[in-house]
Every structure is written in C-alpha cells, then in structure tokens.
C-alpha positions in Angstrom: 101.0 -11.3 36.3 98.1 -10.2 38.6 95.6 -12.5 36.8 97.7 -15.6 37.3 98.2 -14.7 41.0 94.5 -14.0 41.3 93.7 -17.5 40.0 96.2 -19.1 42.4 94.7 -17.1 45.3 91.2 -18.2 44.4 92.4 -21.8 44.4 94.0 -21.3 47.8 90.8 -19.8 49.0 88.7 -22.7 47.8 91.1 -25.2 49.5 90.8 -23.2 52.8 87.0 -23.1 52.5 86.9 -26.9 52.1 88.5 -27.1 55.6 85.9 -24.8 57.2 82.8 -26.1 59.0 79.8 -24.1 58.0 76.8 -24.2 60.4 74.5 -23.2 57.5 74.7 -24.9 54.1 73.3 -21.7 52.4 76.4 -19.9 53.7 78.6 -22.5 52.1 76.7 -22.2 48.8 76.9 -18.4 48.8 80.6 -18.4 49.3 81.2 -21.2 46.8 79.0 -19.4 44.2 81.0 -16.2 44.6 84.3 -17.9 44.2 83.0 -19.9 41.2 81.8 -16.7 39.5 85.2 -15.0 40.0 87.0 -18.1 38.6 84.6 -18.3 35.6 85.1 -14.6 34.8 88.8 -14.9 35.1 88.9 -18.0 32.8 86.7 -16.2 30.2 88.7 -13.0 30.6 85.4 -11.2 31.2 86.3 -9.4 34.5 85.5 -5.8 34.1 84.9 -2.7 36.0 81.7 -3.1 38.0 82.4 -6.8 38.9 83.7 -5.8 42.3 80.3 -6.7 43.7 81.3 -10.3 43.5 84.1 -9.6 46.0 81.7 -7.6 48.1 79.3 -10.6 48.2 82.2 -12.9 49.1 83.4 -10.6 51.8 80.0 -10.2 53.3 79.4 -13.9 53.3 82.6 -14.5 55.2 82.4 -11.7 57.7 81.5 -13.9 60.6 84.7 -16.0 60.0 87.0 -13.0 60.4 88.0 -13.9 64.0 87.9 -17.7 63.7 89.4 -18.1 60.3 92.0 -15.3 59.7 93.5 -17.2 56.8 90.3 -17.0 54.8 90.0 -13.3 55.6 93.5 -12.8 54.4 92.9 -14.6 51.1 89.7 -12.6 50.4 91.7 -9.4 51.1 94.3 -10.6 48.6 91.7 -11.4 46.0 90.3 -7.9 46.4 93.8 -6.3 46.1 94.6 -8.3 43.0 91.3 -7.3 41.4 92.1 -3.7 42.1 95.5 -4.2 40.5 93.8 -5.3 37.2 91.4 -2.4 37.3 88.3 -4.1 38.8 
C-alpha cells in the first residue's frame, strides 16, 4: 500500500537527516517541520489534494544537499512519487 510505503520512506528520511550536519539550525528546523507535517497528516489520514506544498517546501529546503547528500535527495523524490500515487 502506498501509504505504508510513504510512512516507511518518511522514517528513512528522518534517519538520514539525523546523520546530516546542518550549517544553519533554521534549515534543520524547516526540514524537520516539513517531515513532521507529512507524518502527522499521514497518521490522521488527512492528506488531500493541495498538500503537495509540503513536499515542495521540503524539496526547497534540501536543494543545497542535492550533490553532497544524494540519499536524502532520493528519499525526497520517493516521498513525492508516493504522494502522487495516492493522489496528492
């Protein structure tokens, strides 16, 4: 089921983010808040069309990690694909 896979992928993403050194704590907070919002909406089953802005925020916050942390970039892409599969 895409929702279960999405939840697992968000957990993987959170674990990877814990390994990353952030030069700026506000960047860490921004990324963490986006992941938390997605996890909360998934638990509450309140993801709906229009919530894709959360993934956009997450992607934007992580853009400068694209070259140095390809695993994180891959996980964010997987989250986006899974949201697309469930209609978000």
